[in-house]
N, C-alpha and C positions, 0 to 999 in steps of 0.2 A: 516180081510172085508167080509161083508155078511156068514160067517161061515166058510169062507175058510183061511187059515195063508199063509199070503204074504212071498216069499224068501226072504232075502238081498243077491244079487250078489258083488262079491267084485269088478267086473267092468261093465261099461259099454258102449255101442256104442251110441252117439249122433251125427246125421248129418256128420260121421264119423271122429268123435274124438273120444277118444278111454280114457273114464274118469274111473281111479282106486279108490278104496276108500280112499288112504291114499292122491290124487290129486299130485302123483309124475310124471304121466307123461312119466315114462322112457318107458314102452311098446308101447306105442303110438310112442314115436319120433323113436324106433327102427324099430318099423314098417313102419314107414316112409322111414326111410333110404334103409331101405330092398325094398320096392317100386322104389322109385328113383334109387336105383342099378341096380335093372331088368330095370328099362326103360332107363338108360344109358346103358345098356350091349345090348338092340337092335338098339341104337343108332350107339354103336361102331361095331356092326357088319355088320351095311348097309353103313361106314365113308369112307370105300376104293370106294363108289361111286356118295361122297358128296365133297364140296369143303369145307371151313373152317367157309364160314357166312351160308350157309345151317345146316351143324353142330352145330352152335352156337346159331340157329332160333331155332333146334330140343331140343337142352337142355335145353332154355328157356321157349319155348310152353308146352313140355314136363315133362319134369324132375324136373327143380325149381317149375313149379307151383303144384307139389304134395310136395315139402318141404316148398314152404311158404303157404299152405292152413290154413288159421284162428291160425297163431303162437302167435297169442297175448294167446291164449288160454293154451298153452303149453311151452310159451319160458322160464315158472321158473321152468322148469324142468333141472336136475344139468348138469353143463358145460361139462362133459365128454360124455351125450349122444347126444347135441346138435353138439359136433366133430364129431359126426359120420353124421351130415348131411354134415358139412363141407369137409371131406373125399371126399365123396360123388361131390364135388362142384369141388375140386384138381381135382378129375381125369376127369372129364368134362374138367376143365380149360387145363388140357394136351394135352387129344386129340383134341382138338381145335386149340391148337395152335401148334403141330407137321403138321397138314393142311395146313399151314400160309406157304411162306418162310423165309428161315433162318433170314433174314435182319427185317423181322415183327414177330417174335416170342412172343414178350413182349406183352402178352394178359393180361387183367386185370377185373375180374370179380369183381362186388362190393361184402364184405365180407357179407354173410348173416345173421352176427349179427347185423351188421352195416344197413341194410336194415329191419329188425326185429326194430332198437330202432327209425327209421324213421317211420318205419307204427307206432308204439306207440304214439311219438310226436305227428302225425298227425291226430290220434284218439283223443288224450286227447285236441290238438288244435281245432277240433270239436267238441267236447264237451264243454271246455268250452266257446267257439265261440256263438254256440247255446243256456246257462247257461246264458250270459251274456245279450243276445240279447231280452231275456223273462223278464229281469230286468228292461230293459230300459223302458223309460217313453213312452206312447204316445205322437205322435204328437198331438199339441194342431189345431185346424180348426179354418182356415182363417177367419177374420172378415168377416160381409156380408155386412157392411158399410162401409166406411172409417171417419174418426175421423179428418181428414185435412181439412181446408176452403180454399178459394179462395181468 
């Protein structure tokens, strides 16, 4: 282009998503798991100072937000790599459940795959609804005069 040779990169990062030339997203998901694990380690360090509710809030706001950023792009990667993200969530679940009283230890976070499936269904519903709304005929205008006689 303009006498310059363009190089072909094996991967590219666009708005935080790492896309490789084969569209496997394995490096991206590994990076997500690593980043989420680091953030969870920070929460774990201050966990002795916090109660279970605050730990859970920190997990949802700081860790799970990293794990769930644009999952529709990379959710096609192999399940073994998605399992790395599940491991991070299991560690967070253990951390929060140990902060709870013994009789209230049963804590259940929604599985990440379930959350990804719900998001995909919401996007599908939204796109289909907007498509169907565009196909709907325009409503007819009300007549200006009445055809009824008294």
